[in-house]
C-alpha positions as CSV (number, residue, x, y, z in Angstrom):
1,M,4.1,-1.9,7.1
2,A,8.0,-2.2,6.7
3,P,9.6,-2.6,3.1
4,R,10.2,-6.1,2.4
5,A,12.2,-7.9,-0.8
6,A,9.6,-9.8,-2.8
7,D,11.9,-12.7,-3.8
8,S,9.4,-14.5,-5.4
9,T,5.9,-13.0,-5.9
10,V,3.0,-13.0,-8.0
11,L,0.9,-9.9,-8.5
12,A,-2.6,-11.5,-9.5
13,G,-6.0,-10.1,-10.5
14,A,-5.1,-6.6,-11.6
15,R,-5.5,-4.9,-15.0
16,V,-2.2,-4.9,-16.0
17,V,-0.7,-2.3,-18.5
18,L,1.9,-4.0,-20.9
19,P,3.6,-2.5,-23.9
20,T,1.2,-4.4,-26.1
21,G,-1.9,-3.1,-24.1
22,T,-4.0,-3.7,-21.0
23,V,-4.6,-7.4,-19.5
24,E,-7.6,-8.0,-17.6
25,D,-7.0,-10.2,-14.7
26,G,-3.3,-10.1,-15.3
27,R,-0.3,-11.6,-13.6
28,V,3.1,-10.1,-12.9
29,A,5.8,-12.5,-11.5
30,V,8.7,-11.1,-9.6
31,E,12.0,-12.9,-8.9
32,G,14.3,-10.9,-6.6
33,A,14.8,-7.3,-8.4
34,R,13.4,-8.2,-11.8
35,I,10.4,-9.2,-13.4
36,A,10.1,-12.9,-14.3
37,A,8.4,-14.8,-17.2
38,S,7.0,-17.1,-14.6
39,A,7.2,-17.8,-10.8
40,P,7.4,-21.3,-8.9
41,E,4.2,-22.9,-7.6
42,D,5.2,-21.8,-3.9
43,A,5.5,-18.2,-4.7
44,R,3.7,-15.6,-2.7
45,T,0.6,-14.4,-4.3
46,V,-0.7,-10.9,-3.8
47,D,-4.2,-10.5,-4.9
48,L,-4.9,-7.2,-6.7
49,T,-8.3,-7.7,-7.9
50,G,-10.0,-4.3,-8.6
51,H,-6.5,-2.4,-9.1
52,W,-4.2,-1.4,-11.9
53,V,-0.5,-2.5,-12.1
54,V,1.7,0.0,-14.4
55,P,5.3,0.6,-14.8
56,G,7.1,2.5,-12.2
57,F,7.2,6.4,-13.1
58,V,10.2,8.0,-14.8
59,D,10.9,11.5,-14.0
60,M,13.4,13.3,-16.4
61,H,12.9,17.0,-14.8
62,N,12.9,17.2,-11.1
63,H,14.7,19.8,-8.8
64,G,13.6,18.2,-5.3
65,G,11.0,17.2,-3.0
66,G,10.4,16.3,0.9
67,G,11.7,19.6,1.7
68,A,15.0,19.1,0.1
69,S,16.7,20.6,-3.1
70,F,18.6,18.7,-5.7
71,T,20.5,21.8,-6.4
72,S,21.9,22.8,-3.1
73,G,21.0,19.9,-0.6
74,T,23.4,17.7,1.1
75,A,23.5,13.9,0.0
76,D,21.3,12.9,2.9
77,E,18.8,15.7,1.9
78,V,18.8,14.8,-1.7
79,L,18.2,10.9,-0.6
80,T,15.3,12.4,1.2
81,G,13.7,14.2,-1.8
82,I,14.3,11.0,-4.0
83,R,12.5,8.8,-1.1
84,T,9.6,11.1,-1.2
85,H,9.1,11.0,-5.0
86,R,9.5,7.2,-4.7
87,E,6.7,7.0,-2.4
88,H,4.5,8.6,-4.9
89,G,5.6,6.4,-7.6
90,T,8.6,7.6,-9.3
91,T,11.0,4.8,-9.4
92,T,13.5,6.5,-11.6
93,M,14.2,10.1,-11.7
94,V,16.9,12.8,-12.8
95,A,18.0,15.4,-10.7
96,S,17.6,18.8,-12.1
97,T,19.8,21.9,-11.1
98,V,19.0,25.7,-11.5
99,T,20.9,28.5,-12.6
100,G,23.8,29.2,-10.7
101,E,27.5,30.2,-10.9
102,M,29.4,27.9,-13.4
103,D,31.8,26.6,-10.7
104,F,29.1,25.8,-8.2
105,L,27.2,24.1,-11.0
106,A,30.4,22.1,-11.8
107,R,31.1,21.1,-8.0
108,R,27.4,20.2,-7.7
109,A,27.6,18.1,-10.8
110,G,30.2,15.9,-9.3
111,E,28.5,15.5,-6.1
112,L,25.1,14.3,-7.8
113,S,27.1,12.1,-10.1
114,E,28.0,9.9,-7.1
115,L,24.2,9.4,-6.4
116,V,23.9,8.1,-10.0
117,E,26.9,5.9,-9.6
118,Q,25.4,4.3,-6.7
119,G,22.0,3.9,-8.3
120,D,19.9,6.3,-6.8
121,L,19.4,8.8,-9.8
122,A,19.3,8.0,-13.2
123,G,21.2,11.3,-14.3
124,I,21.6,15.1,-14.2
125,H,19.7,17.6,-16.0
126,F,21.0,21.4,-16.3
127,E,18.3,23.7,-16.5
128,G,20.1,26.9,-16.8
129,P,22.3,29.0,-16.9
130,F,22.1,29.0,-20.8
131,I,18.6,30.3,-21.1
132,S,17.0,33.7,-22.2
133,P,16.6,36.6,-19.9
134,C,13.4,37.2,-21.8
135,R,11.9,34.0,-20.4
136,K,14.2,33.2,-17.5
137,G,10.9,32.3,-15.3
138,A,12.5,31.3,-11.7
139,H,16.2,31.8,-12.4
140,S,18.3,34.6,-11.6
141,E,18.9,36.9,-14.4
142,Q,22.6,38.0,-13.1
143,L,23.6,34.4,-13.5
144,L,22.5,33.8,-16.9
145,R,25.0,33.0,-19.6
146,Y,25.3,32.5,-23.4
147,P,25.6,28.8,-24.2
148,D,29.1,28.8,-25.1
149,P,30.0,25.3,-26.2
150,A,33.2,25.3,-24.0
151,E,31.1,26.2,-20.9
152,V,28.4,23.5,-21.7
153,R,31.2,20.9,-22.1
154,K,32.7,21.9,-18.8
155,L,29.4,21.2,-17.2
156,V,28.9,17.6,-19.1
157,D,32.4,16.8,-18.0
158,A,32.0,17.6,-14.4
159,A,29.2,15.2,-14.3
160,R,31.7,12.5,-15.3
161,G,29.3,10.6,-17.7
162,T,26.1,11.2,-15.9
163,A,24.7,14.3,-17.6
164,R,21.5,13.2,-19.4
165,M,20.1,16.6,-20.6
166,V,20.8,20.5,-21.0
167,T,18.1,23.0,-21.4
168,L,19.0,25.8,-23.9
169,A,17.9,28.7,-25.3
170,T,19.1,27.7,-28.5
171,E,18.6,31.2,-30.3
172,L,21.3,32.7,-28.1
173,P,24.9,33.1,-29.4
174,G,26.7,29.8,-29.3
175,G,23.3,28.0,-29.1
176,L,23.3,25.9,-32.2
177,D,26.9,24.8,-31.8
178,S,26.0,23.8,-28.3
179,V,23.2,21.8,-29.6
180,R,25.6,19.8,-32.1
181,L,28.3,19.5,-29.3
182,L,25.6,17.8,-27.0
183,A,24.3,15.5,-29.7
184,E,27.8,14.4,-30.4
185,L,28.1,13.6,-26.7
186,G,25.1,11.8,-26.4
187,V,23.4,14.5,-24.1
188,I,20.0,15.6,-24.9
189,A,19.8,19.1,-25.9
190,A,16.4,20.5,-24.9
191,I,14.9,23.8,-26.2
192,G,13.6,25.6,-23.1
193,H,13.5,29.0,-21.5
194,T,13.9,30.3,-25.0
195,D,12.5,33.4,-26.9
196,A,13.3,31.7,-30.2
197,T,11.2,32.4,-33.2
198,Y,9.7,29.6,-35.4
199,E,12.5,29.5,-37.8
200,Q,15.3,29.6,-35.1
201,T,13.6,26.5,-33.5
202,V,13.6,24.6,-36.8
203,E,17.1,25.2,-37.0
204,A,17.9,24.1,-33.4
205,V,16.0,20.8,-34.2
206,D,17.8,20.3,-37.5
207,A,21.1,20.9,-35.4
208,G,20.0,17.9,-33.0
209,A,17.8,19.0,-30.3
210,T,15.2,16.4,-29.4
211,V,13.4,17.7,-26.3
212,A,11.0,20.7,-25.4
213,T,11.3,21.8,-21.8
214,H,7.9,22.1,-20.4
215,L,6.4,23.1,-23.5
216,F,4.1,26.3,-23.5
217,N,5.8,27.5,-20.2
218,A,8.9,29.9,-20.5
219,M,8.5,30.7,-24.2
220,P,6.5,32.8,-26.3
221,P,2.8,31.8,-27.0
222,L,1.5,30.4,-30.1
223,A,0.3,33.4,-32.5
224,H,-1.2,33.2,-35.8
225,R,1.6,35.3,-37.6
226,E,4.3,34.4,-35.1
227,P,4.1,30.9,-34.4
228,G,7.1,30.9,-32.5
229,P,8.8,27.8,-31.0
230,I,5.3,26.0,-30.0
231,A,4.3,25.5,-33.4
232,A,7.8,24.2,-34.4
233,L,8.3,21.8,-31.5
234,L,4.7,20.4,-31.8
235,E,5.0,19.6,-35.8
236,D,8.4,17.8,-35.6
237,D,8.2,14.1,-35.0
238,R,11.8,14.2,-33.8
239,I,10.9,16.2,-30.6
240,T,9.4,14.8,-27.5
241,V,7.7,17.6,-25.5
242,E,7.7,17.7,-21.5
243,L,4.3,18.8,-20.1
244,I,3.6,19.6,-16.4
245,N,0.1,18.3,-15.6
246,D,-0.5,20.0,-12.1
247,G,-3.6,22.0,-13.3
248,T,-1.4,25.6,-12.8
249,H,1.1,25.2,-15.7
250,L,-1.5,24.1,-18.4
251,H,-5.1,24.4,-19.2
252,P,-6.4,20.7,-19.9
253,A,-7.3,22.2,-23.5
254,V,-3.7,22.9,-23.8
255,L,-2.5,19.5,-22.7
256,E,-5.1,17.8,-25.0
257,L,-3.6,20.0,-28.0
258,A,-0.1,18.4,-27.3
259,Y,-1.5,15.0,-27.1
260,R,-3.5,15.6,-30.2
261,H,-0.6,16.8,-32.3
262,K,2.3,14.9,-30.8
263,G,0.8,11.6,-30.2
264,A,1.3,9.7,-27.1
265,G,4.8,8.5,-28.3
266,R,6.2,12.1,-28.2
267,V,4.9,13.2,-24.6
268,A,6.6,13.0,-21.3
269,L,4.8,14.0,-18.3
270,I,7.3,15.7,-15.6
271,T,6.9,17.3,-12.3
272,D,9.4,20.1,-12.5
273,A,9.0,19.6,-8.6
274,M,10.9,21.9,-6.2
275,D,11.3,21.3,-2.6
276,A,8.0,21.7,-1.4
277,A,6.8,18.7,-3.4
278,G,5.4,16.1,-1.0
279,F,6.2,18.5,2.0
280,G,3.9,21.3,2.1
281,D,3.4,25.2,2.0
282,G,5.8,27.7,3.3
283,E,8.9,29.6,2.4
284,Y,11.8,28.0,0.3
285,Q,14.9,28.6,-1.8
286,L,15.3,27.9,-5.4
287,G,18.7,28.2,-6.2
288,P,19.3,31.9,-4.9
289,L,15.9,32.8,-5.0
290,A,13.0,33.2,-2.5
291,V,9.9,31.1,-3.1
292,E,6.7,31.1,-1.2
293,V,4.3,28.0,-1.7
294,R,0.7,28.7,-0.8
295,D,-2.1,26.3,-1.6
296,G,0.3,24.0,-3.5
297,V,1.7,26.7,-5.9
298,A,5.2,27.9,-5.9
299,R,5.8,31.6,-6.9
300,L,8.8,33.8,-6.6
301,V,8.6,36.3,-3.7
302,E,9.8,39.1,-5.8
303,G,7.8,39.2,-9.0
304,G,5.5,36.3,-8.7
305,S,6.7,34.0,-11.5
306,I,5.8,30.3,-11.0
307,A,8.8,28.6,-9.6
308,G,8.5,25.2,-10.6
309,S,5.8,23.0,-9.1
310,T,5.0,20.8,-6.1
311,L,3.6,17.9,-8.4
312,T,4.2,14.3,-7.6
313,L,3.7,12.1,-10.7
314,D,1.1,9.9,-9.2
315,T,-1.2,13.1,-9.1
316,A,0.1,13.7,-12.7
317,F,-1.0,10.3,-13.6
318,R,-4.6,10.6,-12.1
319,R,-5.3,13.8,-13.6
320,A,-4.4,12.7,-17.0
321,V,-6.7,9.8,-16.8
322,T,-9.5,11.1,-14.8
323,L,-9.9,14.8,-15.7
324,D,-8.0,15.0,-19.0
325,R,-9.6,11.7,-20.1
326,I,-6.2,10.4,-21.8
327,P,-6.4,6.6,-22.3
328,V,-4.5,4.8,-19.5
329,E,-2.1,3.1,-22.0
330,D,-1.3,6.6,-23.5
331,V,-0.6,8.1,-20.0
332,V,1.7,5.1,-19.2
333,R,3.9,5.7,-22.3
334,S,4.1,9.2,-21.5
335,I,5.1,8.9,-17.7
336,S,7.3,5.6,-18.0
337,A,8.3,4.4,-21.3
338,N,8.9,7.5,-23.2
339,P,11.1,9.3,-20.7
340,A,13.0,6.0,-19.9
341,R,13.7,5.9,-23.6
342,L,15.0,9.3,-23.9
343,L,17.2,8.7,-20.8
344,G,18.7,5.5,-22.3
345,V,17.5,3.4,-19.5
346,D,14.4,1.7,-21.3
347,D,16.7,-1.6,-21.2
348,R,15.8,-1.7,-17.3
349,V,12.9,0.3,-16.7
350,G,9.8,1.9,-18.2
351,S,7.7,-1.0,-19.1
352,L,6.4,-4.3,-17.3
353,E,8.5,-7.1,-19.3
354,P,10.5,-10.0,-18.2
355,G,14.1,-9.0,-17.2
356,K,13.5,-5.6,-16.5
357,D,13.7,-4.0,-12.9
358,A,10.6,-4.8,-10.8
359,D,9.6,-1.4,-10.9
360,L,5.8,-0.9,-10.7
361,V,2.9,1.2,-9.2
362,V,-0.5,-0.2,-7.9
363,L,-3.2,1.9,-8.4
364,D,-7.1,1.6,-7.1
365,E,-10.0,2.0,-9.5
366,D,-9.9,5.6,-9.2
367,F,-6.4,5.6,-10.1
368,A,-5.1,6.6,-6.5
369,L,-1.8,5.3,-5.5
370,K,-1.8,1.9,-3.3
371,G,1.5,0.6,-3.8
372,V,5.1,1.2,-5.1
373,M,7.6,-1.5,-5.8
374,R,11.2,-0.6,-6.9
375,R,13.7,-3.5,-7.9
376,G,11.5,-5.9,-6.2
377,E,11.1,-4.1,-2.9
378,W,7.9,-2.5,-1.6
379,I,8.3,0.9,-1.1
380,V,4.6,1.3,-0.4
381,E,3.2,-2.2,0.3
382,P,-0.4,-2.4,-0.8
383,K,-2.9,-3.4,1.7
384,T,-4.7,-6.6,0.7
385,A,-7.4,-8.6,2.3
């Protein structure tokens, strides 16, 4: 069925997840591109009995999808990746880059900023090159650099006001000064791909870091005599932790540990997706590195390190509720409200409230995706009787 604008529509009969909790047999009124407090009597009614309606998903860490890379693809290819994730419920997303030459990343930031300015992206996230060679993951070691504040500023400036987050190994020379600079500029300083000690991580949080990039991954493990960054990031209420809930990056017990210690208000479910998300197994490039995707798991051809994910957020949502037994309301906060708040777009998206964009996802009783609306237009229109 072709996408169609919902000029005046009422979604009725579903369990609707609001900031205040779940409403049984709820109603969501849509006028044009926005959620409305009410709808006219002649509004089209869509009967969603037996379904859930939740806010559109917000992904603050995403490298691509649909066969397209946000780091190196053309504008049309990036739009293909965006459309792929929208079809899986992600109505708001940031484009994440991977480590590359500084001049290339600066040019790329300028190109991606145009897609932010026209409303296709919510911002840019630089993951690398300011990360630790000890915890580089799927990043080229030859291209890594210390986080010199002048170079961090160069990338932020190249993004023309659209930079939302920079991932740093804050223990490296210049790391703390770069965190302070980012805080002054209103850009999220995220601790990740780090070999920091517990004490060094505490320093970075005190300097202004507010996010942990894919907690547990690409950092020292939690140990009883050397707690490292994980303990510091879990215990501090100023930090929101990213989690990749694809069944590969994290054991369910570790996911539960993070929720138990952080609370639902300080967790952001992300994809960390690369090109193969929503596309399939095969051979890909992640920046300059060759990647093989087999059985949905992306690994570097050389060395075998996990290279991002092939996750989409509808799968992350379903796993969290059905396998990890996390309450639906908590998952909604983690996958919509929290990342929207961090990105500074929670005045428009992240929850179902009058005046906000009509971005929403329809799920069946088994939490499989059945519909996606973005700004009042069906991306995936639910089939109703």
